C-alpha positions as CSV (number, residue, x, y, z in Angstrom):
1,X,262.8,-138.4,3.7
2,X,260.5,-137.1,6.3
3,X,259.1,-133.4,5.7
4,X,256.7,-131.7,8.2
5,X,255.5,-128.4,9.3
6,X,256.6,-127.7,12.6
7,X,253.8,-127.2,15.1
8,X,252.7,-129.2,18.3
9,X,251.3,-131.6,16.7
10,X,255.0,-132.5,15.6
11,X,257.0,-131.9,18.5
12,X,258.6,-135.4,19.2
13,X,259.4,-135.3,15.2
14,X,261.1,-131.8,15.6
15,X,263.1,-132.7,19.0
16,X,264.3,-135.9,16.7
17,X,265.5,-133.6,14.0
18,X,267.1,-131.5,16.0
19,X,268.5,-134.3,18.3
20,X,270.8,-134.8,14.7
21,X,272.7,-132.3,15.7
22,X,276.0,-133.5,18.4
23,X,276.6,-131.4,21.3
24,X,278.6,-131.1,24.0
25,X,277.4,-131.4,27.7
26,X,277.7,-128.5,30.1
27,X,276.7,-127.6,33.7
28,X,276.6,-124.5,34.1
29,X,276.4,-123.0,38.0
30,X,275.6,-119.9,40.3
31,X,275.4,-118.7,43.7
32,X,272.2,-117.9,45.6
33,X,271.9,-116.8,49.1
34,X,270.6,-120.3,49.5
35,X,274.2,-121.5,48.3
36,X,275.1,-122.7,45.1
37,X,272.8,-124.2,42.7
38,X,273.9,-125.5,38.8
39,X,272.0,-127.0,35.8
40,X,272.7,-129.3,32.9
41,X,272.5,-127.6,29.9
42,X,273.5,-128.6,26.1
43,X,272.0,-125.3,24.8
44,X,274.9,-123.6,25.2
45,X,277.4,-121.7,22.4
46,X,279.8,-119.6,21.8
47,X,278.7,-116.0,20.2
48,X,282.0,-114.0,20.0
49,X,285.6,-114.2,20.3
50,X,286.1,-110.8,20.7
51,X,284.6,-109.3,23.1
52,X,284.6,-112.9,24.3
53,X,280.7,-113.7,24.7
54,X,278.8,-117.0,25.1
55,X,275.4,-118.0,25.2
56,X,273.1,-121.1,27.0
57,X,269.6,-121.2,27.0
58,X,267.4,-122.6,30.5
59,X,264.0,-123.9,30.0
60,X,261.1,-121.5,31.5
61,X,259.7,-124.4,32.9
62,X,262.7,-124.9,34.9
63,X,262.5,-124.3,38.8
64,X,266.4,-122.6,38.4
65,X,265.4,-120.5,35.3
66,X,264.4,-117.7,36.9
67,X,267.2,-117.8,39.6
68,X,269.7,-117.9,36.3
69,X,268.0,-115.5,34.2
70,X,268.7,-113.0,37.5
71,X,272.1,-114.2,38.3
72,X,274.8,-111.6,37.2
73,X,277.2,-114.2,37.4
74,X,277.9,-117.9,36.2
75,X,280.3,-120.4,35.2
76,X,279.9,-122.9,32.2
77,X,281.6,-126.1,33.1
78,X,282.4,-128.0,29.6
79,X,281.9,-131.3,31.2
80,X,284.3,-134.9,30.6
81,X,283.4,-138.3,29.5
82,X,284.4,-139.0,32.9
83,X,281.7,-136.2,34.5
84,X,278.8,-137.9,32.7
85,X,277.2,-138.6,36.3
86,X,277.5,-134.6,37.0
87,X,275.5,-134.6,33.7
88,X,272.6,-136.6,35.1
89,X,272.7,-135.3,38.7
90,X,272.4,-132.1,37.6
91,X,269.7,-132.5,35.2
92,X,267.5,-133.9,38.7
93,X,268.7,-132.2,41.0
94,X,270.0,-128.1,41.8
95,X,272.8,-129.1,44.5
96,X,274.4,-131.9,43.9
97,X,277.6,-130.1,44.5
98,X,278.7,-133.5,46.9
99,X,279.5,-135.0,44.0
100,X,282.1,-133.7,42.5
101,X,285.1,-131.2,43.9
102,X,284.1,-127.5,43.5
103,X,285.6,-124.3,45.1
104,X,283.4,-120.8,45.9
105,X,284.7,-118.4,42.7
106,X,284.0,-114.7,42.1
107,X,280.2,-113.3,43.0
108,X,279.7,-116.8,45.2
109,X,279.3,-118.7,42.0
110,X,280.2,-122.6,42.1
111,X,283.7,-123.7,40.6
112,X,283.6,-127.2,39.5
113,X,287.2,-128.8,39.2
114,X,288.3,-131.7,36.5
115,X,286.0,-129.8,33.0
116,X,287.7,-130.2,30.2
117,X,286.9,-126.0,29.7
118,X,285.8,-123.6,32.4
119,X,284.2,-120.8,31.6
120,X,283.2,-118.1,34.1
121,X,280.3,-115.4,33.0
122,X,279.2,-112.4,33.5
123,X,275.6,-112.0,32.7
124,X,275.3,-109.6,29.9
125,X,271.6,-110.1,28.4
126,X,268.5,-112.2,29.3
127,X,266.3,-112.4,26.2
128,X,262.9,-114.2,26.8
129,X,262.7,-116.7,23.2
130,X,259.6,-119.4,22.9
131,X,259.9,-121.4,26.1
132,X,263.5,-120.8,27.0
133,X,265.2,-117.6,27.7
134,X,269.2,-117.0,25.9
135,X,271.7,-115.9,28.8
136,X,274.2,-114.2,27.0
137,X,277.5,-113.9,28.8
138,X,280.7,-111.9,28.9
139,X,283.4,-114.5,29.3
140,X,286.1,-112.8,32.5
141,X,288.3,-115.7,33.0
142,X,289.1,-119.2,31.4
143,X,290.4,-122.6,32.5
144,X,291.0,-126.1,30.6
145,X,292.2,-129.1,31.2
146,X,293.7,-131.8,28.7
147,X,290.7,-134.4,28.7
148,X,288.3,-136.0,26.4
149,X,284.6,-133.6,26.5
150,X,281.6,-135.3,27.0
151,X,279.1,-135.4,24.1
152,X,275.4,-135.7,23.1
153,X,273.8,-137.4,20.3
154,X,270.1,-138.5,19.2
155,X,269.5,-138.8,23.0
156,X,272.7,-140.6,23.2
157,X,276.2,-139.8,25.2
158,X,279.0,-140.2,23.8
159,X,282.8,-138.6,22.8
160,X,284.3,-137.0,20.1
161,X,288.4,-136.9,19.5
C-alpha cells in the first residue's frame, strides 16, 4: 500500500491513482466561425436525468479550451471500440474530421456518425476548477447505436461488455 498527500511532488502518483478508475472515451465537438473542432475527453459524467445534464472538463492549458468554454452548444460522442483511431486523432488535432463521417448539426456543431451514443448539448455553466474547467451542459437530443463502447483504464484502451 502507498499513501501520500497530493502535491506537486506526487503528481505522477496521483495520476496513477486516478487512472485506476475506468472511464469511457468521448470526442466533444463544437462549431466555430472557422470550422468545426473537436477534442478527446474522458472527463465526462452524467449529472442529472431531470433536467438532463452532463459535464465534461477540458484542461485550461489546451489550445482548444477557450473555444469550448465559450461555446453555446456542443456534442459529446461516446466512442465505440472501432473508433479508437478517432480518440487518438482528436487528442492530437482539433480538426481530423476527414477521418470520420459527420454532418453539421444545430448551432454548427459537428455530429460524428457511428458513436455508441451522441449527446447534443446547450451549455448551462462553465466553472473554473483548478487546471480544468467544468462545462455543464443540458442534453437537448440523444442518438444511440448498438455498439461496444471504448473504455480507458490505467493508460490503456479496452472495452467493457
